[in-house]
C-alpha positions, 0 to 999 in steps of 0.5 A: 675323636681319633688317636693312634690307639682308638676312636670315640664316636659322637655318642660316646663323647656325649655320654662321657662328657655327660658323666664328667659334667654330673661329677663336676656339678656336684663339686662346683661352687657358684663363686668358682665357675672356672675349672682347671684342666691339667691334662696332656693331649688325649681323648680324655682331654677332649671329653674333659673340655666338653664335660666342663662346658656341659656342666655350665663351667668355664675351662682353664687350660693348664699345660703340664709343660708350663713352668710351676710359677705360671701354673700357680699364678693362674690357679690363684688368679682365676680362683679355681676350685676344681682341677680335672687331671689324669692319674699319671699327672696327679703327683706333678699337680699336687704341689702346685695347688692351694689348700682346699682345691679339689683334684679330680682324676678323670679315670677315677670319676664314677659313671653318671646318668645317661640323660644329662642335659648340657647347661649351655647359654651364650652368656656363660663363660666357655674358657679362660686363656692367659696371655703372655702379657706385654706388661705386668702379670699375665691377664686372663681373657674370658671367652663366652660360649656365644663367642666361641660358637660364632667362631665355630659357625664361621669356620663351618660356613666358610670352609665347609667342615663336616663329618669328612673333615679330620682336624689335627689337634697339635697346638699346645692346649694353653694357646687360644689357637688350640681351642678350635682344634679341640672343639672341632667336634662342634662342626661335626668334624673328627678331632685327631689327637697328636702325641704330646709335644708332636708340634716339636717333631715335624717327621712324627707330625707328618706320619700322624697326618698320613696314618690317621687321615688328617685333612686339616692342619694349623701351624705357625710358619716356622713349623710349616717351613720345617715340615717342607724340609722333611724328606718325603713330606708329600706323604701328607697328601691327604691334607685339604686345608693348611691354616697359617697364623701367629707369625708372618707368612712370607710369599716364598713359604706360601708358594712352596706350600702350594707347590708341594701340596697343590690339593690344599687351600692355604689360609692365613689367619690372624686374631688376638685372644680377646677377639676369640681366636680368629678375627681375619682370614685371607686365602692365598692362591698360587696366582696371587 
């Protein structure tokens, strides 16, 4: 894991996730496997995700940017019993949670044993994502560990991600597309954490790509177009992959991206949340 201030090795991630898992296992109830994550983009968030998975739990992304009403609805509908948060967000979270819910601040968790073994199983739920919903109330989509493992395996085999890959985590946490950025350590890749809200700041995003050695970027076409309009956008010359999704990728935008970043492979992704992030992919080339 890499941030502007620090780096975390795989060994350190494993150790921290194991400690978090042991605390969660002591508090979790079998009838409440879904554990909320109310956190900003950070190395702590990545550790929290893996800690919940190691404990055999299912994580529910709860973005601090979401409206209070939506957060309260998700907490109630998913029957969440535990929410893992950061100390500076606790005051924002407390008025939203129902009585009896346990709040754990990740900075205050005690150290655990170093020999914790992850409780993984392909049938266990990995995470739950609430869709916007075209009718009625939002629906929680439950994704099993086997499904997300298959998605990560496909990305690894298809695009060769490994220890030399650095994937920028900048998609808002509560969107399903963010999950392969967050879980990229499963492919042996480095997860580079962008600052909170960086997806709204194209110049800062480009600076992060250049300064932290990002090689893989995912974005909606609206954002990709905005990046091209920033003077000096070629500072992101370290990119090797650009993934587009969520909106229509036009021929004109694709041509501009390939002309500006000729060293990149450009891939158009599509997939509903229920199909575990991506169900189809098409690589666009300059000759097409």
